[in-house]
C-alpha positions in Angstrom: 5.5 4.4 -7.2 8.9 2.0 -7.2 12.7 3.7 -7.8 14.5 3.4 -10.5 17.0 0.4 -8.5 13.5 -1.5 -8.0 12.3 -3.7 -10.0 8.7 -3.4 -10.7 7.3 -6.9 -9.5 8.8 -7.8 -6.1 9.9 -11.3 -7.0 7.6 -13.9 -4.9 10.3 -14.4 -2.4 9.9 -10.7 -1.3 6.3 -11.2 -1.8 6.1 -13.6 0.5 7.6 -12.4 3.4 6.0 -9.1 3.0 2.4 -11.6 3.2 4.3 -12.7 6.9 5.0 -9.7 8.4 1.3 -8.7 8.3 0.2 -12.0 8.2 -2.4 -11.8 5.3 -3.7 -14.5 3.7 -5.2 -12.3 1.0 -1.1 -11.4 0.8 0.0 -14.5 0.3 -3.3 -15.8 -2.7 -2.1 -12.6 -3.5 2.0 -13.3 -4.2 0.8 -17.5 -5.3 -1.4 -16.7 -7.8 1.7 -14.8 -9.5 4.1 -16.8 -9.2 1.3 -19.4 -10.7 0.6 -17.3 -13.3 5.2 -16.3 -13.8 5.8 -20.1 -13.7 3.2 -22.5 -14.8 0.9 -20.2 -16.9 2.6 -17.7 -19.2 5.1 -20.3 -19.7 2.3 -22.5 -22.0 1.1 -19.7 -23.3 4.8 -19.1 -25.0 5.3 -22.0 -26.3 2.0 -22.0 -27.8 2.4 -18.2 -29.5 6.0 -20.1 -30.7 4.3 -23.4 -32.1 5.9 -24.4 -35.7 1.8 -25.8 -36.4 1.3 -21.4 -36.6 1.0 -20.5 -40.3 3.9 -17.9 -41.4 2.4 -15.9 -44.7 -1.9 -15.9 -44.9 -4.3 -14.1 -42.9 -3.6 -16.1 -39.6 -0.1 -15.8 -39.3 1.5 -13.6 -37.0 1.5 -10.3 -37.9 4.2 -6.9 -36.2 1.4 -6.1 -33.9 1.3 -9.2 -32.0 5.1 -10.2 -32.1 5.3 -7.0 -30.7 2.6 -7.0 -27.9 2.1 -10.9 -27.6 3.8 -11.5 -24.7 2.3 -8.7 -22.7 -1.2 -9.8 -24.0 0.8 -13.9 -22.6 0.8 -12.6 -19.1 -2.4 -10.7 -18.9 -4.1 -13.8 -20.2 -1.7 -16.5 -17.0 -3.5 -13.6 -14.5 -7.1 -14.0 -15.4 -6.7 -17.9 -16.3 -5.6 -18.2 -12.1 -7.7 -15.9 -10.6 -10.4 -17.6 -12.3 -9.4 -20.6 -12.3 -9.6 -22.6 -8.9 -5.4 -23.7 -8.9 -5.0 -26.0 -6.1 -1.2 -25.7 -5.9 -2.5 -21.8 -4.7 -4.3 -22.9 -2.0 -1.7 -25.6 -0.8 0.4 -22.9 -0.9 -2.0 -20.5 1.0 -2.2 -23.2 3.1 0.4 -24.6 3.9 2.2 -20.2 4.6 -1.1 -19.8 6.9 -0.2 -22.8 9.0 3.7 -22.3 9.7 2.1 -18.9 11.3 -0.1 -21.5 13.2 3.0 -23.8 14.2 5.3 -19.8 14.3 7.8 -21.5 12.3 7.4 -17.8 10.0 8.2 -15.1 11.6 5.9 -12.1 11.8 
């Protein structure tokens, strides 16, 4: 469990260093997936949610629950999208890190 001083989520760099210590490709894939989700998918979903084309009144207007929990939904959707889709960027990150292990450019 995370202490009060440590954030609940690790940064991409921290996750990558942790995976490199154990030379665990699955941990690298997890870190890369979270990075792509956070850096690319969530901002797009956030922009869609804040679109000026979204109605401000009527049955499709944003309600209090959507305002409060929308970012959490965006986070969950982004995570599911990156896990379900085959993003070439994720594979590239994993390939480069594991290649660096083989070339001994990343310390174990």
